[in-house]
C-alpha positions as CSV (number, residue, x, y, z in Angstrom):
1,X,17.0,-41.7,-12.3
2,X,14.5,-39.2,-10.7
3,X,14.1,-35.6,-11.8
4,X,12.7,-33.7,-8.8
5,X,13.0,-30.3,-10.5
6,X,11.1,-31.4,-13.7
7,X,7.7,-30.1,-12.5
8,X,9.5,-26.9,-11.4
9,X,10.9,-26.4,-14.9
10,X,7.6,-27.2,-16.6
11,X,5.7,-24.8,-14.5
12,X,8.1,-22.0,-15.3
13,X,8.0,-22.8,-19.0
14,X,4.2,-22.2,-18.9
15,X,4.8,-19.0,-17.0
16,X,7.2,-17.9,-19.8
17,X,4.5,-18.6,-22.4
18,X,1.8,-16.7,-20.6
19,X,4.0,-13.8,-19.5
20,X,5.2,-13.5,-23.1
21,X,1.6,-13.2,-24.3
22,X,0.9,-10.4,-21.8
23,X,4.2,-8.7,-22.8
24,X,3.2,-8.7,-26.5
25,X,-0.3,-7.3,-25.6
26,X,1.2,-4.3,-23.8
27,X,0.7,-1.2,-25.8
28,X,0.3,2.5,-25.4
29,X,-3.4,2.2,-24.8
30,X,-2.8,1.1,-21.2
31,X,-1.0,4.3,-20.1
32,X,1.6,6.8,-21.0
33,X,4.7,5.9,-23.0
34,X,6.8,6.0,-19.8
35,X,4.4,3.7,-17.9
36,X,4.2,1.1,-20.8
37,X,8.0,1.1,-21.1
38,X,8.6,0.4,-17.5
39,X,5.9,-2.3,-17.3
40,X,7.3,-4.0,-20.4
41,X,10.8,-3.8,-19.0
42,X,9.5,-5.4,-15.7
43,X,7.9,-8.3,-17.6
44,X,11.0,-8.7,-19.8
45,X,13.1,-9.0,-16.6
46,X,10.7,-11.6,-15.3
47,X,11.1,-13.6,-18.6
48,X,14.9,-13.4,-18.4
49,X,14.6,-14.7,-14.8
50,X,12.4,-17.6,-15.8
51,X,14.6,-18.7,-18.7
52,X,17.7,-18.8,-16.6
53,X,15.8,-20.4,-13.7
54,X,14.7,-23.2,-16.0
55,X,18.3,-23.7,-17.0
56,X,19.2,-23.9,-13.3
57,X,16.5,-26.4,-12.6
58,X,17.5,-28.8,-15.4
59,X,21.1,-28.5,-14.3
60,X,20.0,-29.4,-10.8
61,X,18.3,-32.5,-12.3
62,X,21.6,-33.3,-14.2
63,X,19.7,-33.2,-17.5
64,X,22.4,-30.8,-18.7
65,X,26.0,-30.6,-17.3
66,X,27.2,-27.0,-17.5
67,X,30.7,-26.1,-16.3
68,X,31.2,-24.5,-12.9
69,X,31.7,-21.1,-14.5
70,X,28.5,-21.5,-16.6
71,X,26.5,-22.4,-13.5
72,X,27.7,-19.2,-11.8
73,X,26.7,-17.2,-14.9
74,X,23.2,-18.7,-14.9
75,X,22.6,-17.9,-11.2
76,X,24.1,-14.4,-11.5
77,X,21.8,-13.5,-14.4
78,X,18.8,-14.8,-12.5
79,X,19.6,-12.7,-9.5
80,X,20.2,-9.6,-11.7
81,X,16.9,-10.1,-13.5
82,X,15.0,-10.2,-10.2
83,X,16.6,-6.9,-9.0
84,X,15.9,-5.3,-12.4
85,X,12.3,-6.3,-12.2
86,X,12.0,-4.7,-8.7
87,X,13.6,-1.5,-10.1
88,X,11.3,-1.3,-13.1
89,X,8.3,-1.9,-10.8
90,X,9.4,1.1,-8.8
91,X,9.7,3.2,-12.0
92,X,6.2,2.1,-13.2
93,X,4.6,3.1,-9.9
94,X,6.6,6.4,-9.9
95,X,5.1,7.2,-13.3
96,X,1.6,5.9,-12.6
97,X,1.2,7.7,-9.3
98,X,3.2,10.8,-10.2
99,X,5.3,10.9,-7.1
100,X,8.6,11.8,-8.8
101,X,10.3,14.9,-7.2
102,X,11.1,18.0,-9.2
103,X,14.8,17.2,-9.5
104,X,13.9,14.0,-11.4
105,X,17.0,13.5,-13.4
106,X,19.3,13.7,-10.4
107,X,17.1,11.4,-8.3
108,X,16.9,8.9,-11.2
109,X,20.6,8.7,-11.3
110,X,20.8,8.2,-7.5
111,X,18.1,5.5,-7.6
112,X,20.2,3.6,-10.2
113,X,23.2,3.3,-7.8
114,X,21.8,0.4,-5.6
115,X,20.8,-1.5,-8.8
116,X,24.1,-1.0,-10.5
117,X,26.0,-2.0,-7.3
118,X,24.1,-5.2,-6.7
119,X,24.3,-6.2,-10.4
120,X,28.1,-5.8,-10.2
121,X,28.3,-7.8,-7.0
122,X,26.1,-10.5,-8.5
123,X,28.2,-10.9,-11.6
124,X,31.5,-10.8,-9.7
125,X,30.2,-13.4,-7.3
126,X,30.8,-15.9,-10.1
127,X,34.5,-15.5,-9.1
128,X,34.4,-14.1,-5.5
129,X,31.5,-16.0,-4.0
130,X,30.3,-12.9,-2.0
131,X,26.6,-13.0,-2.9
132,X,26.4,-16.7,-3.9
133,X,28.6,-19.6,-4.8
134,X,28.5,-22.9,-6.5
135,X,29.4,-25.8,-4.2
136,X,31.4,-28.9,-5.1
137,X,28.3,-30.7,-6.1
138,X,27.4,-28.0,-8.6
139,X,24.5,-26.6,-6.5
140,X,23.7,-22.9,-5.8
141,X,24.3,-21.7,-2.3
142,X,23.7,-18.3,-0.7
143,X,26.8,-16.5,0.6
144,X,27.6,-14.1,3.4
145,X,26.6,-10.9,1.5
146,X,23.3,-12.3,0.2
147,X,21.4,-10.0,2.5
148,X,22.5,-7.1,0.4
149,X,20.6,-8.5,-2.5
150,X,17.4,-8.7,-0.3
151,X,17.9,-5.2,1.0
152,X,18.2,-3.7,-2.6
153,X,15.2,-5.6,-3.8
154,X,13.0,-4.6,-0.8
155,X,14.2,-1.0,-1.2
156,X,12.7,-0.8,-4.7
157,X,9.5,-2.6,-3.5
158,X,8.9,-0.9,-0.2
159,X,8.7,2.7,-1.4
160,X,6.0,2.1,-4.0
161,X,4.1,-0.1,-1.6
162,X,4.0,2.5,1.2
163,X,3.1,5.3,-1.2
164,X,0.4,3.2,-2.9
165,X,-1.1,2.4,0.5
166,X,-0.9,6.1,1.5
167,X,-2.8,7.1,-1.7
168,X,-5.3,4.3,-1.1
169,X,-6.1,5.6,2.4
170,X,-6.2,9.3,1.4
171,X,-8.1,9.2,-2.0
172,X,-11.8,10.0,-2.2
173,X,-12.2,7.8,-5.3
174,X,-13.3,4.2,-4.8
175,X,-12.0,3.4,-8.2
176,X,-8.5,4.9,-7.5
177,X,-8.5,3.2,-4.1
178,X,-9.0,-0.2,-5.6
179,X,-6.2,0.5,-8.1
180,X,-3.8,1.6,-5.4
181,X,-4.4,-1.4,-3.2
182,X,-3.7,-3.6,-6.2
183,X,-0.3,-2.1,-6.5
184,X,0.5,-3.1,-2.9
185,X,0.1,-6.8,-3.9
186,X,3.5,-6.7,-5.6
187,X,5.2,-6.6,-2.2
188,X,3.3,-9.8,-1.1
189,X,5.1,-11.9,-3.7
190,X,8.6,-11.8,-2.3
191,X,7.2,-12.0,1.3
192,X,5.3,-15.2,0.6
193,X,8.2,-16.6,-1.5
194,X,10.7,-16.0,1.3
195,X,8.6,-17.9,3.8
196,X,7.7,-20.9,1.6
197,X,10.7,-21.6,-0.6
198,X,12.6,-23.3,2.2
199,X,9.6,-25.6,2.8
200,X,8.8,-26.2,-0.9
201,X,12.2,-26.3,-2.7
202,X,10.8,-28.0,-5.8
203,X,8.0,-25.5,-6.4
204,X,8.7,-22.2,-8.2
205,X,7.0,-20.1,-5.5
206,X,8.6,-16.8,-6.6
207,X,7.9,-17.2,-10.3
208,X,4.2,-18.1,-9.6
209,X,3.7,-15.2,-7.2
210,X,5.2,-12.6,-9.6
211,X,3.1,-14.0,-12.4
212,X,0.0,-13.8,-10.2
213,X,0.6,-10.1,-9.6
214,X,1.4,-9.4,-13.3
215,X,-1.8,-11.1,-14.3
216,X,-3.9,-9.3,-11.8
217,X,-2.4,-6.0,-12.8
218,X,-2.9,-6.7,-16.5
219,X,-6.6,-7.7,-16.0
220,X,-7.2,-4.7,-13.8
221,X,-5.8,-2.4,-16.5
222,X,-7.8,-4.2,-19.2
223,X,-10.9,-3.8,-17.2
224,X,-10.2,-0.1,-16.5
225,X,-9.9,0.5,-20.3
226,X,-13.6,-0.1,-20.7
227,X,-14.7,3.1,-18.9
228,X,-11.4,4.8,-18.0
229,X,-8.8,6.7,-19.9
230,X,-5.5,4.9,-19.5
231,X,-3.2,7.9,-19.4
232,X,-5.1,10.2,-16.9
233,X,-7.1,7.6,-15.0
234,X,-10.3,9.7,-15.6
235,X,-13.5,8.4,-17.0
236,X,-13.4,8.1,-20.8
237,X,-15.9,9.3,-23.4
238,X,-17.9,6.1,-23.4
239,X,-18.5,6.5,-19.6
240,X,-19.3,10.2,-20.1
241,X,-22.0,9.3,-22.7
242,X,-23.6,6.8,-20.4
243,X,-23.5,9.2,-17.4
244,X,-25.2,12.0,-19.4
245,X,-27.9,9.6,-20.7
246,X,-28.6,8.6,-17.1
247,X,-28.5,12.1,-15.5
248,X,-29.8,14.6,-18.1
249,X,-33.4,13.4,-17.6
250,X,-33.1,14.3,-13.9
251,X,-32.2,17.9,-14.6
252,X,-34.9,20.5,-14.0
253,X,-35.3,24.3,-14.3
254,X,-35.3,24.5,-10.5
255,X,-32.2,22.2,-10.3
256,X,-30.2,22.4,-13.5
257,X,-27.0,20.6,-14.3
258,X,-23.8,22.3,-15.6
259,X,-21.8,20.7,-18.4
260,X,-18.3,22.0,-19.0
261,X,-15.9,21.3,-21.9
262,X,-12.3,22.4,-21.3
263,X,-9.5,22.5,-23.9
264,X,-5.8,23.0,-23.0
265,X,-4.5,26.2,-24.6
266,X,-1.5,25.7,-27.0
267,X,-1.2,22.0,-26.2
268,X,0.3,21.4,-29.6
269,X,3.2,23.8,-28.8
270,X,4.0,21.7,-25.7
271,X,4.3,18.5,-27.9
272,X,6.3,20.4,-30.5
273,X,8.7,22.1,-28.1
274,X,9.3,19.2,-25.6
275,X,8.0,16.0,-27.2
276,X,5.0,13.7,-26.7
277,X,6.3,12.4,-23.3
278,X,6.1,15.9,-21.9
279,X,2.7,16.2,-23.6
280,X,1.6,13.1,-21.6
281,X,2.9,14.8,-18.4
282,X,0.9,18.0,-19.2
283,X,-2.3,15.9,-19.7
284,X,-1.8,14.2,-16.4
285,X,-1.1,17.4,-14.6
286,X,-4.2,19.0,-16.1
287,X,-6.3,16.0,-15.1
288,X,-5.0,16.2,-11.5
289,X,-6.0,19.9,-11.3
290,X,-9.5,18.9,-12.6
291,X,-9.8,16.1,-10.1
292,X,-9.3,18.7,-7.3
293,X,-12.1,20.9,-8.7
294,X,-14.3,17.8,-9.2
295,X,-13.9,16.8,-5.6
296,X,-14.8,20.3,-4.3
297,X,-18.0,20.3,-6.4
298,X,-18.8,16.5,-6.2
299,X,-18.6,16.6,-10.0
300,X,-18.2,13.9,-12.7
301,X,-15.1,14.4,-14.8
302,X,-13.9,12.7,-18.0
303,X,-11.3,13.0,-20.7
304,X,-13.4,13.7,-23.8
305,X,-10.5,13.1,-26.3
306,X,-7.1,14.5,-27.0
307,X,-6.6,17.5,-24.8
308,X,-10.3,18.1,-24.2
309,X,-12.0,17.3,-20.8
310,X,-15.6,17.4,-19.6
311,X,-17.0,18.0,-16.2
312,X,-20.7,17.6,-15.2
313,X,-22.2,18.8,-11.9
314,X,-25.4,19.9,-10.2
315,X,-25.6,23.7,-10.3
316,X,-26.5,23.8,-6.5
317,X,-26.7,27.6,-6.6
318,X,-23.3,28.0,-8.4
319,X,-23.2,30.0,-11.6
320,X,-21.2,28.4,-14.5
321,X,-19.0,31.5,-14.6
322,X,-18.0,31.0,-10.9
323,X,-17.1,27.3,-11.5
324,X,-15.2,28.2,-14.7
325,X,-13.1,30.8,-12.8
326,X,-12.4,28.2,-10.1
327,X,-11.1,25.9,-12.8
328,X,-8.8,28.6,-14.1
329,X,-7.6,29.4,-10.6
330,X,-6.8,25.7,-10.0
331,X,-4.8,25.7,-13.3
332,X,-2.9,28.9,-12.3
333,X,-1.8,27.0,-9.2
334,X,-0.4,24.2,-11.3
335,X,3.2,24.8,-12.0
336,X,4.9,22.2,-14.3
337,X,8.7,21.6,-14.3
338,X,9.5,20.3,-17.7
339,X,11.4,16.9,-17.6
340,X,12.7,17.3,-21.2
341,X,14.4,20.7,-20.7
342,X,15.4,23.2,-18.1
343,X,12.2,25.0,-18.5
344,X,8.8,25.4,-16.8
345,X,5.3,26.4,-17.9
346,X,1.8,26.8,-16.7
347,X,-1.3,25.3,-18.2
348,X,-4.3,27.4,-19.2
349,X,-7.6,26.3,-20.7
350,X,-10.4,27.5,-22.8
351,X,-13.8,26.7,-21.3
352,X,-17.3,26.3,-22.7
353,X,-20.4,25.3,-20.8
354,X,-24.1,24.5,-21.2
355,X,-26.8,24.8,-18.5
356,X,-28.9,21.7,-18.8
357,X,-32.4,22.3,-17.4
358,X,-34.1,19.1,-18.7
359,X,-35.7,20.7,-21.8
360,X,-33.0,19.0,-23.9
361,X,-32.2,15.4,-23.1
362,X,-29.9,14.6,-26.0
363,X,-26.3,14.4,-24.7
364,X,-24.8,15.1,-28.1
365,X,-26.8,18.4,-28.5
366,X,-25.8,19.5,-25.0
367,X,-22.1,18.7,-25.7
368,X,-22.4,20.6,-29.0
369,X,-23.7,23.7,-27.1
370,X,-20.8,23.7,-24.7
371,X,-18.4,23.0,-27.6
372,X,-19.5,26.0,-29.5
373,X,-18.9,28.2,-26.6
374,X,-15.5,26.7,-26.1
375,X,-14.4,27.4,-29.6
376,X,-15.8,30.9,-29.4
377,X,-13.4,31.5,-26.5
378,X,-10.5,29.9,-28.4
379,X,-11.2,32.1,-31.4
380,X,-11.4,35.2,-29.2
381,X,-8.0,34.3,-27.6
382,X,-6.5,33.8,-31.1
383,X,-7.8,37.2,-32.2
384,X,-6.3,38.8,-29.1
385,X,-2.9,37.3,-29.8
386,X,-3.1,38.4,-33.4
387,X,-4.0,42.0,-32.6
388,X,-1.3,42.1,-29.9
389,X,1.3,41.3,-32.5
């Protein structure tokens, strides 16, 4: 007796093992708590799909002999897991690229409606045969309403793809552009699968394509962790130190460099009042405002640690006081709608700077100079609040 689906099942079992390893290595170091949760949920949905698809394959080979109702349940869960994976991918990109609208809770509920509807239709198809049915030979067959499944899945895939492509075209950062184009790969998996599955029925095209995208995404994020801050996407402290070591020797009295250190005012109160998820949102909003300033001045920007950020630029005739005021103005234009409560707030920062003219080429000493000025400003603000009370 031949088992044409045996290689299909074995391939998916290996996908289960490798995807489970990636799932276990997902932690908060790769992004915000929201992002990690959505990515883990997406991989979890993929694992559920694989497990039930393996059961379907061995049933097709008549290795196991589930009842008609059990076959329907296996296929329904597989379809539901695929749609859930598409939805969690949408949520991951929404968090990663910050394109959620202000009325987030209302939109989130609306976005759940197509998923909830298709999940109900998938499960009831066990009895109605609207999306799929099991024929007399015990094989899975698509039914008249199967296109609804495709429409819902592509709805959750198309929006992130279009937005990622738009960000890739409009960004000025080569690093961000590479990341955004990588996100568009997730749309390729279902497109390729839809074209090839009819020609290669005994090959798990969809499972392999999705795993390819998950692996590429994981490796990209792992690589970014070397020199990038996972939460904000900015350069990290390691990259800052390397950059300063390379550029400080080039500074001269005639062409000095400006080194800024910025610290978000009252950041702890945001975490205390709204929680750490809102703190993550504040850090990302602050970094986005700093990116705008950095683009205007062709500056290097990094997350120094916690709620501290650094910016390095050629003076080019600009006084540090002028640049510092530009940073404050950019923050004044940043209005944050709190996701955790019906409240809003603005971000402010304390700023310290050092003018590097080449006489001191030790990055730590230059950072210490800017840091001292930063904490002098913070102490002054604290004194003003105390005297005001």
